PDB file with SEQRES, HELIX, SHEET and CRYST1 records, atoms N, CA, C and O in Angstrom:
SEQRES   1 A   77  UNK UNK UNK UNK UNK UNK UNK UNK UNK UNK UNK UNK UNK          
SEQRES   2 A   77  UNK UNK UNK UNK UNK UNK UNK UNK UNK UNK UNK UNK UNK          
SEQRES   3 A   77  UNK UNK UNK UNK UNK UNK UNK UNK UNK UNK UNK UNK UNK          
SEQRES   4 A   77  UNK UNK UNK UNK UNK UNK UNK UNK UNK UNK UNK UNK UNK          
SEQRES   5 A   77  UNK UNK UNK UNK UNK UNK UNK UNK UNK UNK UNK UNK UNK          
SEQRES   6 A   77  UNK UNK UNK UNK UNK UNK UNK UNK UNK UNK UNK UNK              
HELIX    1 AA1 UNK A   12  UNK A   24  1                                  13    
HELIX    2 AA2 UNK A   29  UNK A   42  1                                  14    
HELIX    3 AA3 UNK A   46  UNK A   54  1                                   9    
HELIX    4 AA4 UNK A   65  UNK A   74  1                                  10    
CRYST1    1.000    1.000    1.000  90.00  90.00  90.00 P 1           1          
ATOM      1  N   UNK A   1      26.835 -14.181 -41.170  1.00  0.00           N  
ATOM      2  CA  UNK A   1      26.689 -15.454 -40.536  1.00  0.00           C  
ATOM      3  C   UNK A   1      26.682 -15.414 -39.077  1.00  0.00           C  
ATOM      4  O   UNK A   1      27.506 -14.706 -38.498  1.00  0.00           O  
ATOM      5  N   UNK A   2      25.815 -16.119 -38.418  1.00  0.00           N  
ATOM      6  CA  UNK A   2      25.713 -16.117 -36.985  1.00  0.00           C  
ATOM      7  C   UNK A   2      26.818 -16.940 -36.371  1.00  0.00           C  
ATOM      8  O   UNK A   2      27.661 -17.568 -37.010  1.00  0.00           O  
ATOM      9  N   UNK A   3      26.715 -16.864 -35.024  1.00  0.00           N  
ATOM     10  CA  UNK A   3      27.656 -17.628 -34.240  1.00  0.00           C  
ATOM     11  C   UNK A   3      27.070 -19.100 -33.909  1.00  0.00           C  
ATOM     12  O   UNK A   3      25.884 -19.380 -34.086  1.00  0.00           O  
ATOM     13  N   UNK A   4      27.903 -19.886 -33.475  1.00  0.00           N  
ATOM     14  CA  UNK A   4      27.438 -21.214 -33.070  1.00  0.00           C  
ATOM     15  C   UNK A   4      27.224 -21.172 -31.537  1.00  0.00           C  
ATOM     16  O   UNK A   4      28.057 -20.674 -30.779  1.00  0.00           O  
ATOM     17  N   UNK A   5      26.054 -21.728 -31.121  1.00  0.00           N  
ATOM     18  CA  UNK A   5      25.654 -21.859 -29.635  1.00  0.00           C  
ATOM     19  C   UNK A   5      25.502 -23.266 -29.380  1.00  0.00           C  
ATOM     20  O   UNK A   5      24.716 -23.964 -30.020  1.00  0.00           O  
ATOM     21  N   UNK A   6      26.279 -23.720 -28.406  1.00  0.00           N  
ATOM     22  CA  UNK A   6      26.160 -25.090 -28.005  1.00  0.00           C  
ATOM     23  C   UNK A   6      25.534 -25.219 -26.592  1.00  0.00           C  
ATOM     24  O   UNK A   6      26.067 -24.619 -25.659  1.00  0.00           O  
ATOM     25  N   UNK A   7      24.500 -25.924 -26.407  1.00  0.00           N  
ATOM     26  CA  UNK A   7      23.758 -26.098 -25.112  1.00  0.00           C  
ATOM     27  C   UNK A   7      24.046 -27.534 -24.540  1.00  0.00           C  
ATOM     28  O   UNK A   7      23.706 -28.535 -25.171  1.00  0.00           O  
ATOM     29  N   UNK A   8      24.622 -27.597 -23.440  1.00  0.00           N  
ATOM     30  CA  UNK A   8      24.937 -29.047 -22.857  1.00  0.00           C  
ATOM     31  C   UNK A   8      23.874 -29.245 -21.778  1.00  0.00           C  
ATOM     32  O   UNK A   8      23.303 -28.340 -21.171  1.00  0.00           O  
ATOM     33  N   UNK A   9      23.686 -30.597 -21.621  1.00  0.00           N  
ATOM     34  CA  UNK A   9      22.906 -31.190 -20.582  1.00  0.00           C  
ATOM     35  C   UNK A   9      21.443 -30.831 -20.593  1.00  0.00           C  
ATOM     36  O   UNK A   9      20.798 -30.537 -19.586  1.00  0.00           O  
ATOM     37  N   UNK A  10      20.958 -30.883 -21.881  1.00  0.00           N  
ATOM     38  CA  UNK A  10      19.423 -30.629 -22.087  1.00  0.00           C  
ATOM     39  C   UNK A  10      18.771 -31.908 -21.622  1.00  0.00           C  
ATOM     40  O   UNK A  10      19.212 -32.981 -22.034  1.00  0.00           O  
ATOM     41  N   UNK A  11      17.777 -31.863 -20.814  1.00  0.00           N  
ATOM     42  CA  UNK A  11      17.103 -33.099 -20.428  1.00  0.00           C  
ATOM     43  C   UNK A  11      16.501 -33.789 -21.695  1.00  0.00           C  
ATOM     44  O   UNK A  11      16.065 -33.111 -22.626  1.00  0.00           O  
ATOM     45  N   UNK A  12      16.489 -35.065 -21.707  1.00  0.00           N  
ATOM     46  CA  UNK A  12      16.065 -35.874 -22.756  1.00  0.00           C  
ATOM     47  C   UNK A  12      14.607 -35.578 -23.148  1.00  0.00           C  
ATOM     48  O   UNK A  12      14.307 -35.509 -24.340  1.00  0.00           O  
ATOM     49  N   UNK A  13      13.708 -35.403 -22.191  1.00  0.00           N  
ATOM     50  CA  UNK A  13      12.387 -35.132 -22.502  1.00  0.00           C  
ATOM     51  C   UNK A  13      12.180 -33.752 -23.045  1.00  0.00           C  
ATOM     52  O   UNK A  13      11.254 -33.573 -23.836  1.00  0.00           O  
ATOM     53  N   UNK A  14      12.904 -32.828 -22.718  1.00  0.00           N  
ATOM     54  CA  UNK A  14      12.865 -31.389 -23.328  1.00  0.00           C  
ATOM     55  C   UNK A  14      13.392 -31.486 -24.730  1.00  0.00           C  
ATOM     56  O   UNK A  14      12.792 -30.896 -25.628  1.00  0.00           O  
ATOM     57  N   UNK A  15      14.444 -32.171 -24.974  1.00  0.00           N  
ATOM     58  CA  UNK A  15      14.935 -32.447 -26.347  1.00  0.00           C  
ATOM     59  C   UNK A  15      13.966 -33.070 -27.178  1.00  0.00           C  
ATOM     60  O   UNK A  15      13.811 -32.676 -28.334  1.00  0.00           O  
ATOM     61  N   UNK A  16      13.206 -34.135 -26.639  1.00  0.00           N  
ATOM     62  CA  UNK A  16      12.233 -34.881 -27.546  1.00  0.00           C  
ATOM     63  C   UNK A  16      11.050 -33.953 -27.902  1.00  0.00           C  
ATOM     64  O   UNK A  16      10.541 -33.936 -29.023  1.00  0.00           O  
ATOM     65  N   UNK A  17      10.632 -33.150 -26.825  1.00  0.00           N  
ATOM     66  CA  UNK A  17       9.481 -32.195 -27.110  1.00  0.00           C  
ATOM     67  C   UNK A  17       9.840 -31.249 -28.100  1.00  0.00           C  
ATOM     68  O   UNK A  17       9.054 -31.011 -29.017  1.00  0.00           O  
ATOM     69  N   UNK A  18      10.953 -30.674 -28.018  1.00  0.00           N  
ATOM     70  CA  UNK A  18      11.389 -29.600 -29.096  1.00  0.00           C  
ATOM     71  C   UNK A  18      11.594 -30.222 -30.395  1.00  0.00           C  
ATOM     72  O   UNK A  18      11.300 -29.585 -31.406  1.00  0.00           O  
ATOM     73  N   UNK A  19      12.086 -31.443 -30.478  1.00  0.00           N  
ATOM     74  CA  UNK A  19      12.422 -32.069 -31.714  1.00  0.00           C  
ATOM     75  C   UNK A  19      10.935 -32.399 -32.291  1.00  0.00           C  
ATOM     76  O   UNK A  19      10.790 -32.227 -33.501  1.00  0.00           O  
ATOM     77  N   UNK A  20      10.038 -32.766 -31.687  1.00  0.00           N  
ATOM     78  CA  UNK A  20       8.709 -33.121 -32.127  1.00  0.00           C  
ATOM     79  C   UNK A  20       8.089 -31.777 -32.547  1.00  0.00           C  
ATOM     80  O   UNK A  20       7.570 -31.676 -33.658  1.00  0.00           O  
ATOM     81  N   UNK A  21       8.126 -30.819 -31.752  1.00  0.00           N  
ATOM     82  CA  UNK A  21       7.434 -29.398 -32.268  1.00  0.00           C  
ATOM     83  C   UNK A  21       8.100 -29.002 -33.442  1.00  0.00           C  
ATOM     84  O   UNK A  21       7.393 -28.529 -34.332  1.00  0.00           O  
ATOM     85  N   UNK A  22       9.420 -29.102 -33.650  1.00  0.00           N  
ATOM     86  CA  UNK A  22      10.021 -28.609 -34.919  1.00  0.00           C  
ATOM     87  C   UNK A  22       9.680 -29.513 -36.052  1.00  0.00           C  
ATOM     88  O   UNK A  22       9.562 -28.987 -37.159  1.00  0.00           O  
ATOM     89  N   UNK A  23       9.495 -30.861 -35.933  1.00  0.00           N  
ATOM     90  CA  UNK A  23       9.027 -31.693 -36.865  1.00  0.00           C  
ATOM     91  C   UNK A  23       7.602 -31.254 -37.374  1.00  0.00           C  
ATOM     92  O   UNK A  23       7.348 -31.099 -38.568  1.00  0.00           O  
ATOM     93  N   UNK A  24       6.662 -31.061 -36.310  1.00  0.00           N  
ATOM     94  CA  UNK A  24       5.350 -30.684 -36.664  1.00  0.00           C  
ATOM     95  C   UNK A  24       5.282 -29.354 -37.438  1.00  0.00           C  
ATOM     96  O   UNK A  24       4.413 -29.143 -38.283  1.00  0.00           O  
ATOM     97  N   UNK A  25       6.274 -28.433 -37.097  1.00  0.00           N  
ATOM     98  CA  UNK A  25       6.205 -27.097 -37.870  1.00  0.00           C  
ATOM     99  C   UNK A  25       6.995 -27.137 -39.106  1.00  0.00           C  
ATOM    100  O   UNK A  25       7.162 -26.108 -39.761  1.00  0.00           O  
ATOM    101  N   UNK A  26       7.484 -28.250 -39.458  1.00  0.00           N  
ATOM    102  CA  UNK A  26       8.217 -28.404 -40.761  1.00  0.00           C  
ATOM    103  C   UNK A  26       9.660 -27.884 -40.675  1.00  0.00           C  
ATOM    104  O   UNK A  26      10.232 -27.593 -41.726  1.00  0.00           O  
ATOM    105  N   UNK A  27      10.316 -27.740 -39.443  1.00  0.00           N  
ATOM    106  CA  UNK A  27      11.527 -27.103 -39.373  1.00  0.00           C  
ATOM    107  C   UNK A  27      12.468 -28.028 -38.801  1.00  0.00           C  
ATOM    108  O   UNK A  27      12.071 -29.011 -38.175  1.00  0.00           O  
ATOM    109  N   UNK A  28      13.759 -27.767 -38.983  1.00  0.00           N  
ATOM    110  CA  UNK A  28      14.918 -28.476 -38.263  1.00  0.00           C  
ATOM    111  C   UNK A  28      14.863 -28.103 -36.847  1.00  0.00           C  
ATOM    112  O   UNK A  28      14.358 -27.032 -36.507  1.00  0.00           O  
ATOM    113  N   UNK A  29      15.341 -28.904 -36.029  1.00  0.00           N  
ATOM    114  CA  UNK A  29      15.494 -28.577 -34.585  1.00  0.00           C  
ATOM    115  C   UNK A  29      16.217 -27.315 -34.347  1.00  0.00           C  
ATOM    116  O   UNK A  29      15.818 -26.491 -33.524  1.00  0.00           O  
ATOM    117  N   UNK A  30      17.393 -27.141 -35.138  1.00  0.00           N  
ATOM    118  CA  UNK A  30      18.153 -25.907 -34.997  1.00  0.00           C  
ATOM    119  C   UNK A  30      17.369 -24.731 -35.448  1.00  0.00           C  
ATOM    120  O   UNK A  30      17.434 -23.725 -34.740  1.00  0.00           O  
ATOM    121  N   UNK A  31      16.685 -24.706 -36.450  1.00  0.00           N  
ATOM    122  CA  UNK A  31      15.896 -23.567 -36.929  1.00  0.00           C  
ATOM    123  C   UNK A  31      14.702 -23.211 -35.925  1.00  0.00           C  
ATOM    124  O   UNK A  31      14.416 -22.050 -35.632  1.00  0.00           O  
ATOM    125  N   UNK A  32      14.029 -24.346 -35.427  1.00  0.00           N  
ATOM    126  CA  UNK A  32      13.048 -24.062 -34.515  1.00  0.00           C  
ATOM    127  C   UNK A  32      13.438 -23.342 -33.138  1.00  0.00           C  
ATOM    128  O   UNK A  32      12.796 -22.420 -32.634  1.00  0.00           O  
ATOM    129  N   UNK A  33      14.633 -23.938 -32.602  1.00  0.00           N  
ATOM    130  CA  UNK A  33      15.249 -23.345 -31.447  1.00  0.00           C  
ATOM    131  C   UNK A  33      15.820 -21.996 -31.688  1.00  0.00           C  
ATOM    132  O   UNK A  33      15.672 -21.109 -30.847  1.00  0.00           O  
ATOM    133  N   UNK A  34      16.448 -21.804 -32.769  1.00  0.00           N  
ATOM    134  CA  UNK A  34      16.891 -20.400 -33.184  1.00  0.00           C  
ATOM    135  C   UNK A  34      15.732 -19.387 -33.220  1.00  0.00           C  
ATOM    136  O   UNK A  34      15.865 -18.279 -32.700  1.00  0.00           O  
ATOM    137  N   UNK A  35      14.626 -19.756 -33.817  1.00  0.00           N  
ATOM    138  CA  UNK A  35      13.444 -18.797 -33.797  1.00  0.00           C  
ATOM    139  C   UNK A  35      12.867 -18.566 -32.433  1.00  0.00           C  
ATOM    140  O   UNK A  35      12.357 -17.481 -32.150  1.00  0.00           O  
ATOM    141  N   UNK A  36      12.940 -19.636 -31.518  1.00  0.00           N  
ATOM    142  CA  UNK A  36      12.527 -19.388 -30.107  1.00  0.00           C  
ATOM    143  C   UNK A  36      13.405 -18.427 -29.471  1.00  0.00           C  
ATOM    144  O   UNK A  36      12.936 -17.496 -28.817  1.00  0.00           O  
ATOM    145  N   UNK A  37      14.744 -18.609 -29.635  1.00  0.00           N  
ATOM    146  CA  UNK A  37      15.713 -17.620 -29.060  1.00  0.00           C  
ATOM    147  C   UNK A  37      15.535 -16.181 -29.562  1.00  0.00           C  
ATOM    148  O   UNK A  37      15.621 -15.198 -28.826  1.00  0.00           O  
ATOM    149  N   UNK A  38      15.262 -16.138 -30.974  1.00  0.00           N  
ATOM    150  CA  UNK A  38      15.111 -14.741 -31.515  1.00  0.00           C  
ATOM    151  C   UNK A  38      13.897 -14.041 -30.882  1.00  0.00           C  
ATOM    152  O   UNK A  38      13.956 -12.887 -30.458  1.00  0.00           O  
ATOM    153  N   UNK A  39      12.752 -14.835 -30.843  1.00  0.00           N  
ATOM    154  CA  UNK A  39      11.677 -14.180 -30.172  1.00  0.00           C  
ATOM    155  C   UNK A  39      11.820 -13.733 -28.795  1.00  0.00           C  
ATOM    156  O   UNK A  39      11.410 -12.623 -28.456  1.00  0.00           O  
ATOM    157  N   UNK A  40      12.453 -14.641 -27.877  1.00  0.00           N  
ATOM    158  CA  UNK A  40      12.715 -14.355 -26.700  1.00  0.00           C  
ATOM    159  C   UNK A  40      13.688 -13.140 -26.456  1.00  0.00           C  
ATOM    160  O   UNK A  40      13.502 -12.357 -25.524  1.00  0.00           O  
ATOM    161  N   UNK A  41      14.684 -13.028 -27.299  1.00  0.00           N  
ATOM    162  CA  UNK A  41      15.663 -11.920 -27.241  1.00  0.00           C  
ATOM    163  C   UNK A  41      15.020 -10.538 -27.706  1.00  0.00           C  
ATOM    164  O   UNK A  41      15.438  -9.443 -27.332  1.00  0.00           O  
ATOM    165  N   UNK A  42      14.012 -10.725 -28.518  1.00  0.00           N  
ATOM    166  CA  UNK A  42      13.351  -9.505 -29.068  1.00  0.00           C  
ATOM    167  C   UNK A  42      12.420  -8.773 -28.017  1.00  0.00           C  
ATOM    168  O   UNK A  42      12.127  -7.590 -28.194  1.00  0.00           O  
ATOM    169  N   UNK A  43      11.973  -9.454 -26.965  1.00  0.00           N  
ATOM    170  CA  UNK A  43      11.191  -8.936 -25.901  1.00  0.00           C  
ATOM    171  C   UNK A  43      12.083  -8.386 -24.823  1.00  0.00           C  
ATOM    172  O   UNK A  43      13.094  -9.019 -24.521  1.00  0.00           O  
ATOM    173  N   UNK A  44      11.777  -7.215 -24.195  1.00  0.00           N  
ATOM    174  CA  UNK A  44      12.514  -6.781 -23.107  1.00  0.00           C  
ATOM    175  C   UNK A  44      12.274  -7.603 -21.797  1.00  0.00           C  
ATOM    176  O   UNK A  44      11.178  -8.104 -21.547  1.00  0.00           O  
ATOM    177  N   UNK A  45      13.359  -7.714 -20.979  1.00  0.00           N  
ATOM    178  CA  UNK A  45      13.155  -8.360 -19.740  1.00  0.00           C  
ATOM    179  C   UNK A  45      12.259  -7.463 -18.821  1.00  0.00           C  
ATOM    180  O   UNK A  45      12.032  -6.299 -19.148  1.00  0.00           O  
ATOM    181  N   UNK A  46      11.800  -7.950 -17.785  1.00  0.00           N  
ATOM    182  CA  UNK A  46      11.122  -7.136 -16.754  1.00  0.00           C  
ATOM    183  C   UNK A  46      11.809  -5.864 -16.350  1.00  0.00           C  
ATOM    184  O   UNK A  46      11.247  -4.774 -16.252  1.00  0.00           O  
ATOM    185  N   UNK A  47      13.121  -6.113 -16.116  1.00  0.00           N  
ATOM    186  CA  UNK A  47      14.004  -4.975 -15.692  1.00  0.00           C  
ATOM    187  C   UNK A  47      14.056  -3.994 -16.743  1.00  0.00           C  
ATOM    188  O   UNK A  47      13.790  -2.816 -16.502  1.00  0.00           O  
ATOM    189  N   UNK A  48      14.400  -4.416 -17.967  1.00  0.00           N  
ATOM    190  CA  UNK A  48      14.416  -3.442 -19.140  1.00  0.00           C  
ATOM    191  C   UNK A  48      13.161  -2.715 -19.285  1.00  0.00           C  
ATOM    192  O   UNK A  48      13.185  -1.492 -19.423  1.00  0.00           O  
ATOM    193  N   UNK A  49      12.080  -3.358 -19.265  1.00  0.00           N  
ATOM    194  CA  UNK A  49      10.661  -2.708 -19.345  1.00  0.00           C  
ATOM    195  C   UNK A  49      10.533  -1.679 -18.269  1.00  0.00           C  
ATOM    196  O   UNK A  49      10.167  -0.537 -18.548  1.00  0.00           O  
ATOM    197  N   UNK A  50      10.840  -2.065 -16.977  1.00  0.00           N  
ATOM    198  CA  UNK A  50      10.672  -1.159 -15.942  1.00  0.00           C  
ATOM    199  C   UNK A  50      11.486   0.176 -16.067  1.00  0.00           C  
ATOM    200  O   UNK A  50      11.037   1.302 -15.857  1.00  0.00           O  
ATOM    201  N   UNK A  51      12.769  -0.150 -16.447  1.00  0.00           N  
ATOM    202  CA  UNK A  51      13.618   0.962 -16.752  1.00  0.00           C  
ATOM    203  C   UNK A  51      13.153   1.923 -17.723  1.00  0.00           C  
ATOM    204  O   UNK A  51      13.241   3.138 -17.543  1.00  0.00           O  
ATOM    205  N   UNK A  52      12.643   1.369 -18.783  1.00  0.00           N  
ATOM    206  CA  UNK A  52      12.144   2.304 -19.895  1.00  0.00           C  
ATOM    207  C   UNK A  52      10.911   3.048 -19.393  1.00  0.00           C  
ATOM    208  O   UNK A  52      10.774   4.252 -19.607  1.00  0.00           O  
ATOM    209  N   UNK A  53      10.015   2.324 -18.724  1.00  0.00           N  
ATOM    210  CA  UNK A  53       8.778   2.909 -18.124  1.00  0.00           C  
ATOM    211  C   UNK A  53       9.146   4.047 -17.237  1.00  0.00           C  
ATOM    212  O   UNK A  53       8.456   5.067 -17.266  1.00  0.00           O  
ATOM    213  N   UNK A  54      10.179   3.953 -16.450  1.00  0.00           N  
ATOM    214  CA  UNK A  54      10.578   4.997 -15.437  1.00  0.00           C  
ATOM    215  C   UNK A  54      11.024   6.261 -16.199  1.00  0.00           C  
ATOM    216  O   UNK A  54      11.034   7.325 -15.579  1.00  0.00           O  
ATOM    217  N   UNK A  55      11.363   6.230 -17.387  1.00  0.00           N  
ATOM    218  CA  UNK A  55      11.895   7.461 -18.105  1.00  0.00           C  
ATOM    219  C   UNK A  55      10.779   8.243 -18.789  1.00  0.00           C  
ATOM    220  O   UNK A  55      10.937   9.334 -19.337  1.00  0.00           O  
ATOM    221  N   UNK A  56       9.542   7.514 -18.691  1.00  0.00           N  
ATOM    222  CA  UNK A  56       8.254   8.296 -19.270  1.00  0.00           C  
ATOM    223  C   UNK A  56       7.577   9.178 -18.203  1.00  0.00           C  
ATOM    224  O   UNK A  56       7.554   8.918 -17.000  1.00  0.00           O  
ATOM    225  N   UNK A  57       7.048  10.221 -18.779  1.00  0.00           N  
ATOM    226  CA  UNK A  57       6.278  11.182 -17.981  1.00  0.00           C  
ATOM    227  C   UNK A  57       4.859  10.395 -17.633  1.00  0.00           C  
ATOM    228  O   UNK A  57       4.240   9.684 -18.424  1.00  0.00           O  
ATOM    229  N   UNK A  58       4.525  10.661 -16.398  1.00  0.00           N  
ATOM    230  CA  UNK A  58       3.228  10.140 -15.962  1.00  0.00           C  
ATOM    231  C   UNK A  58       1.994  10.712 -16.841  1.00  0.00           C  
ATOM    232  O   UNK A  58       2.055  11.879 -17.227  1.00  0.00           O  
ATOM    233  N   UNK A  59       0.909   9.931 -17.153  1.00  0.00           N  
ATOM    234  CA  UNK A  59      -0.260  10.378 -17.801  1.00  0.00           C  
ATOM    235  C   UNK A  59      -1.068  11.176 -16.880  1.00  0.00           C  
ATOM    236  O   UNK A  59      -1.235  10.743 -15.740  1.00  0.00           O  
ATOM    237  N   UNK A  60      -1.610  12.330 -17.246  1.00  0.00           N  
ATOM    238  CA  UNK A  60      -2.583  13.129 -16.502  1.00  0.00           C  
ATOM    239  C   UNK A  60      -3.925  13.011 -17.153  1.00  0.00           C  
ATOM    240  O   UNK A  60      -4.155  13.443 -18.283  1.00  0.00           O  
ATOM    241  N   UNK A  61      -4.775  12.423 -16.414  1.00  0.00           N  
ATOM    242  CA  UNK A  61      -6.197  12.229 -16.998  1.00  0.00           C  
ATOM    243  C   UNK A  61      -7.145  13.373 -16.453  1.00  0.00           C  
ATOM    244  O   UNK A  61      -6.967  13.910 -15.359  1.00  0.00           O  
ATOM    245  N   UNK A  62      -8.203  13.702 -17.354  1.00  0.00           N  
ATOM    246  CA  UNK A  62      -9.089  14.667 -16.810  1.00  0.00           C  
ATOM    247  C   UNK A  62     -10.133  14.215 -15.888  1.00  0.00           C  
ATOM    248  O   UNK A  62     -10.830  15.003 -15.250  1.00  0.00           O  
ATOM    249  N   UNK A  63     -10.248  12.795 -15.811  1.00  0.00           N  
ATOM    250  CA  UNK A  63     -11.116  12.163 -14.879  1.00  0.00           C  
ATOM    251  C   UNK A  63     -10.512  10.750 -14.518  1.00  0.00           C  
ATOM    252  O   UNK A  63      -9.782  10.136 -15.296  1.00  0.00           O  
ATOM    253  N   UNK A  64     -10.857  10.312 -13.343  1.00  0.00           N  
ATOM    254  CA  UNK A  64     -10.288   9.049 -13.038  1.00  0.00           C  
ATOM    255  C   UNK A  64     -10.591   7.936 -14.186  1.00  0.00           C  
ATOM    256  O   UNK A  64     -11.609   7.936 -14.879  1.00  0.00           O  
ATOM    257  N   UNK A  65      -9.653   7.095 -14.260  1.00  0.00           N  
ATOM    258  CA  UNK A  65      -9.772   6.045 -15.294  1.00  0.00           C  
ATOM    259  C   UNK A  65     -11.168   5.251 -15.324  1.00  0.00           C  
ATOM    260  O   UNK A  65     -11.749   5.032 -16.387  1.00  0.00           O  
ATOM    261  N   UNK A  66     -11.591   4.896 -14.258  1.00  0.00           N  
ATOM    262  CA  UNK A  66     -12.787   4.120 -14.177  1.00  0.00           C  
ATOM    263  C   UNK A  66     -13.837   4.755 -14.739  1.00  0.00           C  
ATOM    264  O   UNK A  66     -14.679   4.115 -15.369  1.00  0.00           O  
ATOM    265  N   UNK A  67     -13.918   6.170 -14.568  1.00  0.00           N  
ATOM    266  CA  UNK A  67     -15.146   7.021 -15.092  1.00  0.00           C  
ATOM    267  C   UNK A  67     -14.900   6.992 -16.664  1.00  0.00           C  
ATOM    268  O   UNK A  67     -15.880   6.816 -17.387  1.00  0.00           O  
ATOM    269  N   UNK A  68     -13.743   7.141 -17.181  1.00  0.00           N  
ATOM    270  CA  UNK A  68     -13.542   7.270 -18.589  1.00  0.00           C  
ATOM    271  C   UNK A  68     -13.895   5.778 -19.201  1.00  0.00           C  
ATOM    272  O   UNK A  68     -14.537   5.677 -20.246  1.00  0.00           O  
ATOM    273  N   UNK A  69     -13.532   4.889 -18.633  1.00  0.00           N  
ATOM    274  CA  UNK A  69     -13.901   3.519 -19.151  1.00  0.00           C  
ATOM    275  C   UNK A  69     -15.420   3.302 -19.225  1.00  0.00           C  
ATOM    276  O   UNK A  69     -15.957   2.853 -20.238  1.00  0.00           O  
ATOM    277  N   UNK A  70     -16.090   3.638 -18.114  1.00  0.00           N  
ATOM    278  CA  UNK A  70     -17.486   3.551 -18.068  1.00  0.00           C  
ATOM    279  C   UNK A  70     -18.161   4.454 -19.127  1.00  0.00           C  
ATOM    280  O   UNK A  70     -19.176   4.025 -19.675  1.00  0.00           O  
ATOM    281  N   UNK A  71     -17.712   5.576 -19.432  1.00  0.00           N  
ATOM    282  CA  UNK A  71     -18.181   6.397 -20.487  1.00  0.00           C  
ATOM    283  C   UNK A  71     -17.966   5.789 -21.848  1.00  0.00           C  
ATOM    284  O   UNK A  71     -18.846   5.857 -22.706  1.00  0.00           O  
ATOM    285  N   UNK A  72     -16.864   5.223 -22.049  1.00  0.00           N  
ATOM    286  CA  UNK A  72     -16.624   4.543 -23.257  1.00  0.00           C  
ATOM    287  C   UNK A  72     -17.454   3.358 -23.496  1.00  0.00           C  
ATOM    288  O   UNK A  72     -17.887   3.122 -24.624  1.00  0.00           O  
ATOM    289  N   UNK A  73     -17.698   2.591 -22.473  1.00  0.00           N  
ATOM    290  CA  UNK A  73     -18.472   1.381 -22.454  1.00  0.00           C  
ATOM    291  C   UNK A  73     -19.906   1.772 -22.652  1.00  0.00           C  
ATOM    292  O   UNK A  73     -20.548   1.090 -23.451  1.00  0.00           O  
ATOM    293  N   UNK A  74     -20.504   2.770 -22.044  1.00  0.00           N  
ATOM    294  CA  UNK A  74     -21.778   3.246 -22.169  1.00  0.00           C  
ATOM    295  C   UNK A  74     -22.109   3.856 -23.604  1.00  0.00           C  
ATOM    296  O   UNK A  74     -23.234   3.798 -24.100  1.00  0.00           O  
ATOM    297  N   UNK A  75     -21.136   4.379 -24.143  1.00  0.00           N  
ATOM    298  CA  UNK A  75     -21.372   4.992 -25.506  1.00  0.00           C  
ATOM    299  C   UNK A  75     -20.920   3.998 -26.695  1.00  0.00           C  
ATOM    300  O   UNK A  75     -20.842   4.388 -27.860  1.00  0.00           O  
ATOM    301  N   UNK A  76     -20.660   2.822 -26.337  1.00  0.00           N  
ATOM    302  CA  UNK A  76     -20.359   1.793 -27.314  1.00  0.00           C  
ATOM    303  C   UNK A  76     -19.189   2.022 -28.089  1.00  0.00           C  
ATOM    304  O   UNK A  76     -19.081   1.495 -29.196  1.00  0.00           O  
ATOM    305  N   UNK A  77     -18.232   2.809 -27.583  1.00  0.00           N  
ATOM    306  CA  UNK A  77     -17.022   3.126 -28.361  1.00  0.00           C  
ATOM    307  C   UNK A  77     -15.854   2.063 -28.090  1.00  0.00           C  
ATOM    308  O   UNK A  77     -14.770   2.178 -28.661  1.00  0.00           O  
TER     309      UNK A  77                                                      
END                                                                             
């Protein structure tokens, strides 16, 4: 079972938009917002992405990338 999260001072217009979107998608407001939070939490932040990227080895290409892209485009691949 999950934990309870209470959010205070949500602007009325935001609440109404979320409530309407939940209704249109056939979900309760709680379910709709929970799924939004789950999607957001599953994606890395910019800082997390950059930290992960910094651990990778640079790619060494045989030719400049623009030449390789042109070759792929010209050969229809």
